[in-house]
N, C-alpha and C positions, 0 to 999 in steps of 0.2 A: 261577626258573632252577635247573636240576638241578645236582647236584655235579660231574658230569662236564664240563658247559660252563664252570662257574666254576673248576675246576681248569686246564682247558686256557687259559682267558683269562690266569689268574695266569703259567702257564708261559711264555705268549707275551709278556706284558709284561715278565717278568724277561728273557727272552731279547733282546727288542728294547731293552730299557733298557741291556743291557750292551754294545751295538755302539758302538764308539768313546768308551766312556766312560773316565774317568781317576778313580783313587783317589788320595788326598791324604793325607801325613802331614806334620804341622808341629810344631814345639815352642814353647815359651815359655820364654826364656831368663831372664828377670828374676823374682824371688821374687812370687809372687801374694800379693797383700793381699785378694783376692776369691775367690770360689768358681770361678774357671776352672781346668780341668785344666791341667797342665804339657805334655801330648801331646793333640793333636787330630787325629782321623781323621775324613775326610769319604769316605764310601763312596757311589760312584756306579755301580760295577758289582760287584754281590753275588757272581756266580760268580767274578770274580778275587780278591776279598776271601776267598772261602771256600777256595781253593787256595792262593794266594799271600797271606801276611800278614807284618806287620812283628812281629818277634820281639824287638827291643832297639833301642834309640836313644842313641846317645853324642853328645856336642859339647864338645868341648875346643880350649884355644888350642894353636896349633902354635909351633915354636921360634921362627919369624919373626914371630908375632904374630895372623895371621888365624885364624878359627876353622876348624875341621875337623869334619865331620859323618860319622858312620859308622852305619849303619842295616843291622841284619841282617834279611834277607827269608828266609823259609822256604818251601817247597813241600810241601803235603800231599796233592797229588794223586798218582795212580799212574801218571803219565806224565811225561816231559820238558816243562818248561814255558818257552816264550820269552816275554818280554815286553820292554817299553821303559821306560825312567825319565828323570826330569829334576829335578834340584835347581835350586831358585831361592833366592836370597839377599835378605833384606831389610834395611833400616837399622833404627836403634831405633824409628822411628817407624811402622814396617810397611810402607814403601814400597820396590818392587822395585829391586834393584840391576842395572843392565844388565851383562851378562857374555857374551862369547863361549861361556864354558864351559856356560852354560844352554840346552843343546840335549838333543833326545832321544837316548839311547843304548840300544842292544840288549844284552840280556843273556840268559841262560838258568840253569835249575837242575834238576838231575836230580831225579827222584822221591824224596820224602823228604829231600831234601836242602836246603842253605841257603846264602846267600851274603851277603857284607858288602859294601854299596854305599856308596863313599866320595866326598866332595867337601871341596874347600877354599875358603873364602870368596874373592872377588876381592880384597877389602881389608881394612883393620882395621876399617873402618865397620860392616861386616856383624855384625848383632846375632841373626839369627835365619834359619831356613831353611824351606823347604817342598820335600818330596819328593813328585812325581807318578809313578804307575805305570799302565801299560795293557797289555792283551794284546796279543801279536803273532801268535798262534795261536788 
């Protein structure tokens, strides 16, 4: 197989793999006694991760008690980027907590800019969260 055909197949695979894919950021709130990282990223759409990326993750208790997540997302692209995101909250066992707030929301970031995505846990039982990001354009 010549280099041109191999390169074309790789580009096509990346482009098709990115269609409808979702990138996920999640945390680990308990102190680790093993080698697991406190932040896990699952990249399913390489192109979205290349331009939109997570720069900081903060998790803290609110005055009322539930956790609040703040995730800073940066746009390294040369153009305005539209995307959708969804927070999902989990209990201490890792089970999803049903919430009407766990829906896809639209957002956008100007070229070279950043945005803080925020979510408050639906109740005091929530111990962790997951953030999914997908392309809108």
